[in-house]
Kinemage of the C-alpha trace (Angstrom):
@kinemage 1
@onewidth
@group {chain A} dominant
@subgroup {mainchain}
@vectorlist {calphas} color= white
{ca met a 1} P 161.859 51.616 117.182
{ca leu a 2} L 160.415 51.943 113.756
{ca ala a 3} L 163.572 50.587 112.492
{ca ala a 4} L 162.946 47.406 114.296
{ca ala a 5} L 159.269 47.433 112.715
{ca val a 6} L 160.785 47.875 109.101
{ca ala a 7} L 163.319 45.314 109.674
{ca leu a 8} L 160.595 42.641 110.291
{ca leu a 9} L 158.993 43.514 106.798
{ca pro a 10} L 159.617 40.881 103.807
{ca thr a 11} L 161.811 42.665 101.162
{ca pro a 12} L 161.327 42.322 97.651
{ca his a 13} L 164.491 40.306 96.114
{ca ile a 14} L 164.986 38.136 93.321
{ca his a 15} L 166.122 35.547 95.903
{ca ala a 16} L 163.625 35.374 98.599
{ca gln a 17} L 164.839 35.864 102.084
{ca ala a 18} L 163.254 34.425 105.346
{ca ala a 19} L 161.537 37.141 107.244
{ca pro a 20} L 163.337 37.648 110.744
{ca arg a 21} L 161.274 35.866 113.660
{ca leu a 22} L 160.229 37.286 116.859
{ca asp a 23} L 163.106 35.537 118.734
{ca gln a 24} L 165.503 37.248 116.467
{ca val a 25} L 164.608 40.901 117.618
{ca ser a 26} L 164.147 39.818 121.311
{ca trp a 27} L 167.386 42.138 121.918
{ca leu a 28} L 164.944 45.033 121.971
{ca thr a 29} L 163.346 43.787 125.298
{ca gly a 30} L 163.803 46.560 127.818
{ca cys a 31} L 164.326 50.395 128.493
{ca trp a 32} L 165.852 52.399 125.773
{ca glu a 33} L 166.745 56.175 126.291
{ca ala a 34} L 168.579 58.523 124.231
{ca thr a 35} L 169.205 62.260 125.036
{ca asn a 36} L 170.669 64.929 122.458
{ca gly a 37} L 170.429 68.453 123.686
{ca pro a 38} L 167.051 69.204 124.942
{ca arg a 39} L 165.659 66.155 123.276
{ca thr a 40} L 165.074 62.786 124.908
{ca ile a 41} L 163.846 59.615 123.122
{ca glu a 42} L 162.289 56.867 125.183
{ca glu a 43} L 161.408 53.262 124.422
{ca arg a 44} L 159.763 50.319 126.363
{ca trp a 45} L 159.660 46.877 124.589
{ca met a 46} L 158.144 43.787 126.125
{ca ala a 47} L 159.886 40.475 125.544
{ca pro a 48} L 158.375 38.150 123.160
{ca arg a 49} L 155.429 36.241 124.568
{ca gly a 50} L 152.478 34.742 122.806
{ca gly a 51} L 153.814 35.704 119.465
{ca ser a 52} L 153.942 39.087 119.893
{ca met a 53} L 156.218 41.813 121.389
{ca ile a 54} L 154.828 45.268 122.231
{ca gly a 55} L 156.888 48.536 122.306
{ca val a 56} L 155.875 52.030 123.284
{ca gly a 57} L 157.896 55.172 122.696
{ca arg a 58} L 157.803 59.011 123.085
{ca thr a 59} L 159.956 61.865 122.189
{ca val a 60} L 160.202 65.091 124.508
{ca arg a 61} L 161.889 68.037 123.748
{ca asp a 62} L 162.074 70.828 125.963
{ca asn a 63} L 159.808 69.360 128.433
{ca thr a 64} L 157.008 68.902 126.027
{ca leu a 65} L 155.804 65.766 124.518
{ca arg a 66} L 156.581 65.976 120.197
{ca asp a 67} L 155.915 62.656 119.408
{ca tyr a 68} L 154.944 58.945 120.376
{ca glu a 69} L 154.093 55.482 119.098
{ca leu a 70} L 152.893 52.236 120.063
{ca val a 71} L 154.123 48.990 117.897
{ca leu a 72} L 152.711 45.793 118.185
{ca leu a 73} L 154.941 43.173 116.313
{ca thr a 74} L 153.269 39.588 116.228
{ca glu a 75} L 153.971 36.105 114.652
{ca lys a 76} L 151.418 33.431 113.286
{ca asp a 77} L 152.673 30.251 112.256
{ca gly a 78} L 156.476 31.370 112.593
{ca ala a 79} L 155.617 34.185 110.325
{ca pro a 80} L 156.077 37.955 111.355
{ca arg a 81} L 152.856 40.016 110.952
{ca ile a 82} L 152.959 43.848 111.575
């Protein structure tokens, strides 16, 4: 999830590139889960609506919450904002 948020940040280059728009990351929409041994990572992403996407995630290891996050991706006038 963090990778998706970072991917929306404009990168400094000599030749400016257009920052991705929310419709370009709409593939995140839905439920994602990965398990590796005793660790499970879950993410839930709402579809783009109202110029925003909201994602929530948690990491559980040995049946104990180890990490969580809430991510808000927004667009204003076609430009991404985090």
